[in-house]
N, C-alpha and C positions, 0 to 999 in steps of 0.2 A: 724789536723788531718786528717788522710787519711784513709778510711776503706778500712781494708786488707785482707777482707772475701769475697770479692766477685771474681769469673772468672778471670778477667784479672789481680788480684792482686796474684794468684796461679798458682805454689807455690811460694814463696818469701822466697828467699835464702839470696840476700843482700838489706837491706831495703833503701840504696843510691841508689844504682843503678835501683831500682825499680822506684822512685822517681823522677829519671832522664829519665829514657826509657820507664816504663810502666804506671804510672800513666798519666790521663787526668783528667781537669780540672774539668769534675763531680764526680769527684773521692773524691776531697775535702772538706770535711763536715764544719771545723773551721779553721782558721786563726789566730794567734797570731803574732805580730808584738812590737819586744822589752816591752815585757810584756803586752802591750795593745791587746785586742779581737778586731779585727775589722772584722771578720765574724762568726757567730757561727749558727748550724743547716743550713749549706747554706743560709744563710740570711744576706748580708751586712749590719753592721750597722753603718758606718760612711759615708756612701754618701747618697744623696737621690735617690733612682733607677728611678723614674717616670723623673725627672730635668734631670738626666744624658741621659736617652733615648732619651727625648726631645730636649734636647741640640745637642744629636748625629744626630736624626734626621734634624733639622737645618741646621749644618752644611753640612749634604750631599746635601742639598738642594744648598746649596751655592755651592758647588764645583760641579754639574751641571751645575749651571747657568755660573760658569766659564770657565768651559770646551765645554759647547756649547752641539750643538745636538750630 
């Protein structure tokens, strides 16, 4: 679901065009994939957010070390 009552979404002439060209990630409130709710009220239900962030930070350190100063 996308919040369509925000300024960025107004006026809404063509919903598909708006999704492609005007909608930003922070406009999305809920996501359903193949009937499975994966995000509700901006909370991801299928991933451990702390673990994902920790893994990303560890990978960033690995890249820094590989690339050098």
